[in-house]
C-alpha positions in Angstrom: -126.9 24.2 -71.4 -126.0 20.7 -70.5 -124.5 19.6 -67.1 -122.3 16.6 -66.6 -121.7 14.7 -63.3 -118.0 14.5 -62.3 -115.8 14.4 -59.2 -116.9 17.9 -58.3 -120.5 18.0 -59.7 -123.6 16.1 -58.5 -127.0 16.4 -60.3 -130.3 16.0 -58.5 -133.7 16.3 -60.2 -135.5 16.9 -56.9 -134.5 17.5 -53.3 -134.3 14.1 -51.5 -132.7 12.8 -48.3 -129.7 11.8 -50.4 -128.6 15.5 -50.3 -127.0 14.9 -46.9 -124.7 12.2 -48.3 -123.5 14.4 -51.2 -122.7 17.3 -48.9 -120.8 15.1 -46.5 -118.8 13.5 -49.4 -117.8 16.9 -50.8 -117.0 18.3 -47.3 -114.7 15.3 -46.6 -113.0 15.1 -50.1 -113.0 18.1 -52.3 -114.9 21.3 -53.2 -118.1 20.5 -55.2 -121.4 21.7 -56.5 -124.8 20.1 -56.2 -127.4 21.2 -58.7 -131.1 20.5 -57.8 -133.4 20.7 -60.8 -131.1 19.0 -63.2 -131.7 15.3 -64.2 -129.1 12.5 -64.6 -128.8 13.3 -68.3 -127.8 16.9 -67.5 -131.1 18.3 -68.7 -132.5 21.3 -66.8 -135.8 20.4 -65.3 -136.1 23.3 -62.9 -137.7 23.4 -59.5 -141.0 24.8 -58.3 -141.0 27.0 -55.2 -137.2 27.3 -55.1 -137.3 29.3 -51.9 -138.9 26.3 -50.1 -136.3 24.0 -51.5 -133.5 26.2 -50.2 -135.1 26.4 -46.8 -135.6 22.6 -46.5 -132.1 21.9 -47.9 -130.5 24.4 -45.5 -132.3 22.9 -42.5 -131.3 19.4 -43.5 -127.6 20.4 -43.8 -127.6 22.3 -40.5 -129.4 19.6 -38.5 -128.4 16.3 -40.0 -124.6 16.7 -40.5 -121.9 16.7 -37.8 -119.7 18.6 -37.1 -121.4 21.8 -38.3 -120.7 22.1 -42.0 -123.0 25.0 -42.7 -120.1 27.6 -42.8 -118.7 25.7 -45.8 -122.0 25.6 -47.7 -123.8 28.3 -49.7 -127.2 27.9 -51.3 -128.5 30.0 -54.2 -131.2 30.1 -56.8 -130.0 30.5 -60.3 -131.9 30.8 -63.6 -130.8 28.5 -66.4 -132.9 28.2 -69.6 -135.5 30.4 -68.0 -135.9 27.8 -65.2 -135.0 28.1 -61.5 -132.5 25.6 -60.2 -131.0 25.5 -56.7 -127.2 25.6 -56.6 -125.4 24.3 -53.5 -121.7 24.9 -53.3 -119.7 22.9 -50.7 -116.1 23.6 -49.7 -113.8 20.9 -48.2 -114.2 21.4 -44.5 -111.4 21.6 -41.8 -113.1 19.4 -39.2 -113.2 16.2 -41.2 -114.6 13.6 -41.1 -118.1 15.0 -41.5 -120.9 12.5 -41.1 -124.7 12.0 -41.1 -125.7 12.4 -37.4 -128.2 9.6 -37.3 -125.7 7.1 -38.7 -122.7 8.1 -36.6 -119.0 8.4 -37.1 -118.7 5.1 -39.0 -118.8 3.9 -42.7 -122.6 4.1 -42.9 -122.5 7.7 -41.9 -119.2 9.0 -43.5 -119.0 9.5 -47.2 -116.3 10.5 -49.6 -116.2 11.4 -53.3 -114.9 8.7 -55.7 -115.2 9.6 -59.4 -118.8 11.0 -59.9 -120.2 9.0 -56.9 -120.4 9.4 -53.2 -119.4 6.2 -51.4 -119.0 5.1 -47.7 -115.5 5.7 -46.3 -113.7 2.7 -44.7 -112.8 2.8 -41.0 -109.1 3.2 -41.9 -109.9 6.2 -44.1 -112.0 7.7 -41.3 -109.1 7.3 -38.8 -106.8 8.9 -41.3 -109.1 11.9 -41.7 -109.3 12.2 -37.9 -105.5 12.2 -37.6 -105.2 14.8 -40.4 -107.5 17.2 -38.6 -107.0 16.4 -34.9 -103.3 15.4 -34.8 -101.6 12.2 -33.6 -102.5 12.2 -29.9 -104.8 9.2 -29.5 -106.7 10.6 -26.5 -107.5 13.9 -28.3 -108.8 12.3 -31.5 -112.6 12.0 -32.1 -114.0 8.6 -31.0 -115.4 6.5 -33.8 -118.2 5.6 -31.4 -120.2 8.6 -30.4 -122.9 6.6 -28.5 -121.1 6.6 -25.2 -122.4 6.3 -21.6 -120.5 7.1 -18.4 -122.4 5.3 -15.7 -119.3 4.0 -13.9 -117.4 7.2 -14.3 -120.4 9.2 -13.0 -120.3 7.1 -9.8 -116.6 7.5 -9.3 -116.7 11.3 -9.8 -119.8 11.5 -7.5 -117.9 9.5 -4.8 -115.0 11.9 -5.1 -117.4 14.9 -4.8 -116.4 16.2 -8.3 -118.9 17.6 -10.8 -119.0 15.6 -14.0 -121.4 17.4 -16.4 -120.9 18.4 -20.0 -118.9 21.5 -18.9 -116.5 19.4 -16.9 -116.3 16.8 -19.7 -115.2 19.6 -22.1 -112.6 20.9 -19.6 -111.2 17.4 -19.1 -111.1 16.7 -22.8 -113.7 14.0 -22.9 -115.8 16.2 -25.2 -113.9 18.1 -27.9 -114.3 21.6 -29.2 -116.7 20.3 -31.8 -118.9 18.8 -29.1 -118.0 15.3 -30.1 -116.6 12.6 -27.7 -112.9 12.1 -28.0 -111.0 8.9 -27.5 -110.4 9.9 -23.9 -114.1 9.8 -23.6 -114.1 6.4 -25.1 -111.5 5.1 -22.6 -113.5 6.4 -19.6 -116.9 5.3 -21.0 -118.8 2.1 -20.4 -118.1 1.2 -24.0 -114.3 1.2 -23.8 -113.0 -1.3 -26.3 -109.7 -1.9 -24.5 -109.4 -4.6 -21.8 -107.1 -5.7 -19.0 -106.3 -9.4 -18.6 -104.9 -11.1 -15.5 -103.5 -14.6 -15.7 -102.4 -16.8 -12.8 -99.8 -19.5 -13.5 -98.8 -22.5 -11.5 -95.1 -22.2 -10.5 -92.6 -19.8 -12.0 -93.2 -20.3 -15.7 -95.9 -19.9 -18.3 -97.0 -23.5 -18.2 -100.2 -24.3 -16.5 -103.0 -21.7 -16.0 -104.6 -21.7 -12.6 -107.0 -18.9 -13.4 -107.5 -16.1 -15.8 -109.8 -13.1 -15.8 -110.6 -10.2 -18.3 -111.8 -6.8 -17.1 -113.9 -4.7 -19.4 -115.7 -1.3 -19.4 -114.4 2.1 -18.3 -110.7 2.2 -17.4 -111.8 3.4 -14.0 -113.8 0.2 -13.6 -111.0 -2.0 -14.9 -108.5 -0.6 -12.5 -110.8 -0.8 -9.5 -111.8 -4.4 -10.2 -108.3 -5.6 -11.2 -106.8 -4.2 -8.0 -109.5 -5.8 -5.9 -108.8 -9.2 -7.6 -105.0 -9.0 -7.2 -105.5 -7.9 -3.5 -107.5 -11.1 -2.9 -104.5 -13.1 -4.1 -102.0 -11.1 -2.1 -101.5 -13.4 0.8 -100.7 -12.3 4.3 -97.7 -13.9 6.2 -97.4 -13.7 10.0 -94.1 -13.2 11.7 -93.2 -12.6 15.4 -90.8 -10.3 17.0 -90.8 -11.5 20.6 -94.4 -11.5 21.6 -95.4 -9.1 18.9 -97.2 -10.5 15.9 -96.4 -8.7 12.5 -98.6 -9.4 9.5 -97.1 -8.7 6.1 -98.4 -9.2 2.6 -96.5 -11.1 -0.2 -96.4 -7.8 -2.2 -96.5 -4.3 -0.8 -100.0 -3.0 -1.5 -98.9 0.4 -2.7 -96.4 -1.1 -5.1 -99.2 -3.2 -6.7 -101.3 -0.1 -6.9 -98.6 2.1 -8.6 -97.6 -0.7 -11.0 -101.2 -1.2 -12.1 -101.9 2.5 -12.5 -98.7 2.9 -14.5 -99.6 0.1 -16.8 -103.1 1.5 -17.5 -102.5 5.3 -17.6 -99.3 5.4 -19.6 -99.8 2.7 -22.2 -100.3 3.4 -25.9 -104.0 2.9 -26.8 -103.5 3.1 -30.5 -102.7 -0.6 -30.1 -105.7 -2.8 -29.6 -104.1 -5.5 -27.5 -104.9 -5.8 -23.8 -102.9 -4.6 -20.8 -101.5 -7.8 -19.2 -100.9 -8.8 -15.6 -99.2 -12.2 -15.1 -99.1 -13.7 -11.6 -96.5 -16.4 -10.8 -95.5 -18.1 -7.6 -92.6 -15.8 -7.1 -93.6 -12.5 -8.9 -96.2 -10.4 -10.6 -95.5 -9.0 -14.0 -97.3 -5.8 -15.4 -97.0 -5.4 -19.1 -98.3 -2.4 -21.0 -98.0 -1.5 -24.7 -96.1 1.4 -26.2 -92.9 1.4 -24.2 -91.2 4.5 -23.0 -92.3 7.7 -24.8 -89.9 8.8 -27.6 -87.1 10.9 -26.3 -86.9 9.4 -22.9 -84.6 6.5 -21.7 -85.2 3.9 -19.0 -82.4 5.6 -16.9 -84.2 8.9 -17.1 -87.5 7.3 -16.0 -85.8 5.7 -13.1 -84.6 9.1 -12.0 -88.1 10.3 -11.9 -88.3 12.1 -15.2 -91.8 11.8 -16.7 -93.6 12.8 -19.9 -97.0 11.2 -20.0 -98.2 9.8 -23.3 -101.8 10.3 -22.2 -101.7 13.7 -20.4 -105.4 14.2 -20.3 -106.0 10.7 -19.0 -103.4 11.2 -16.4 -105.0 14.5 -15.4 -108.4 12.7 -14.9 -106.7 10.2 -12.6 -104.9 13.0 -10.8 -108.2 14.9 -10.2 -109.7 11.7 -8.8 -106.7 11.4 -6.4 -105.7 8.1 -8.0 -102.2 9.3 -8.9 -100.1 12.1 -7.5 -97.5 14.3 -9.3 -96.1 12.8 -12.5 -93.0 10.7 -12.3 -93.5 9.5 -8.7 -94.9 6.0 -9.4 -91.6 4.1 -10.0 -90.0 5.9 -7.0 -92.9 4.8 -4.8 -92.5 1.2 -6.0 -88.8 1.2 -5.2 -89.5 2.8 -1.8 -91.9 0.0 -0.9 -89.2 -2.5 -1.4 -86.5 -0.5 0.4 -86.4 -2.8 3.5 -86.2 -6.1 1.5 -83.3 -7.9 -0.2 -85.5 -8.4 -3.3 -86.0 -5.4 -5.7 -88.5 -4.7 -8.4 -87.3 -5.0 -12.0 -88.2 -2.5 -14.8 -87.8 -3.4 -18.5 -88.3 -1.2 -21.5 -88.4 -2.8 -25.0 -89.6 -1.3 -28.3 -93.3 -1.1 -27.9 -93.6 -2.5 -24.4 -92.8 -1.6 -20.8 -92.7 -4.2 -18.0 -92.7 -3.9 -14.2 -91.9 -7.0 -12.2 -92.7 -7.1 -8.5 -91.0 -10.0 -6.5 -92.9 -11.9 -3.9 -91.0 -10.9 -0.7 -92.0 -14.2 1.0 -91.1 -16.5 -1.8 -88.4 -19.0 -1.0 -87.3 -22.3 -2.3 -87.7 -25.3 -0.1 -84.0 -25.2 0.9 -84.2 -21.5 1.7 -87.2 -22.1 3.9 -85.4 -24.7 5.9 -82.3 -22.6 6.3 -84.5 -19.8 7.5 -85.4 -22.0 10.5 -81.7 -22.2 11.7 -80.5 -20.5 14.9 -79.7 -16.8 14.4 -76.1 -16.0 13.3 -75.5 -19.3 11.5 -77.2 -18.7 8.2 -74.0 -18.1 6.2 -72.2 -21.1 7.7 -75.2 -23.4 6.9 -75.2 -22.2 3.4 -71.5 -22.6 3.0 -71.8 -26.3 4.1 -74.7 -26.9 1.6 -72.8 -25.1 -1.2 -69.6 -27.2 -0.4 -71.6 -30.4 -0.5 -72.9 -29.5 -4.0 -69.4 -30.4 -5.2 -69.8 -34.0 -4.0 -69.8 -36.1 -0.9 -67.5 -34.8 1.9 -66.2 -36.0 5.2 -66.7 -34.1 8.5 -63.0 -33.3 8.5 -63.1 -31.8 4.9 -66.2 -29.7 5.8 -64.4 -28.5 9.0 -61.3 -27.4 7.1 -63.4 -25.7 4.5 -65.7 -23.8 6.9 -62.9 -23.2 9.5 -65.0 -23.8 12.6 -64.4 -26.0 15.6 -65.1 -29.7 15.4 -68.0 -29.5 18.0 -69.6 -26.7 16.0 -69.4 -28.6 12.7 -70.9 -31.7 14.3 -73.8 -29.7 15.8 -74.5 -28.0 12.4 -74.4 -31.3 10.5 -76.8 -32.9 13.0 -79.2 -30.0 12.5 -78.9 -30.2 8.7 -79.6 -33.9 8.9 -82.7 -33.3 11.0 -84.0 -30.8 8.5 -83.6 -33.3 5.7 -81.2 -31.1 3.7 -78.3 -33.6 3.7 -77.9 -37.3 4.2 -75.1 -39.3 5.9 -73.4 -42.1 4.0 -71.4 -44.8 5.7 -70.3 -45.2 9.4 -67.4 -44.5 11.7 -64.3 -43.1 10.0 -65.8 -43.7 6.6 -68.8 -41.4 7.3 -69.5 -38.8 4.6 -72.2 -36.3 4.0 -74.1 -35.5 0.8 -76.6 -32.8 -0.2 -80.0 -34.0 -1.1 
């Protein structure tokens, strides 16, 4: 009897460590048979002490391959040409990709069958196998990196007095049913590949960088450090109501917190780009990838409707008391601006969601000067300045336009002159006023 290698048949003269690779390839690709005791030419050589070979082969398959593939493998001794050979039958498994444990869930550890050979799978092929078996939810998929540590997460859970052992990791979805780390685990681990970038610009446009910083590691670490960094930049302005001093930040602290959490917790992590925070003189922009989840509109989100893209990640943040009930973040941001004329802006585009927080103390130079005018005259001062934008005007023309008394107009013009907002041209009856 002659054997031939093929897509479904692999020949081995003796048992070697290569057996693991062949079993992984069949389990990932198609049903197959491995014959031990048959050389490359298809000639039956036979094996001595076949029971020992089966025992060692079975142990290798059980201990060296993850996830457990033994339920899809059978080992038997068969007699061919009066010689014993070991026959290993492998079925295509349902928990693909299978991999050699010591190599990890990467091309050097994941093999597939091509023709009559077992070859390393590409990272894209590995991801595709994961999606086929685990579904499309990014956070539930098996992480390609299984060598994860949770030093920062351990500290955060300990500070919150919440247990964070293997049992809790399974409950949270950090460890899957196959005892492998999920992408949720990757996001919370010290090895998280996603980052958060903050850029500070001079003025109101993306022109000159004043500073930039990138935050890495666990998402818990990124959020903590990014919030602390933004908080340092959130200046305090002092105002007085009579003798009472009132200190107020440029941006409501809770609005920053909610916008930052929203950008990190609800973004699409299938994209590799960073979460972005851009800080300008007059605003802070939070930009996260993924946009609004399919089926929801911006209008629905503004009403408080919520469907989290990363439910398990949101649940972790909820358990750590970092977020409250779903759908309250935007409402909190709006509530924090309730007493101001400026309002936050929310934009939803295909693949992106943006929250813009206005600086409640930002004013142009002209606005700052007008703010210093006596109470009750703001509108009239602005009317004069707006009228002078049309060209030079006399005192009489201004008076007719504003419809105030002559003495009141003269007083207001003097104050605008002293503030440097307008200039006087000419003298006497020919005197006119012009906006600077």
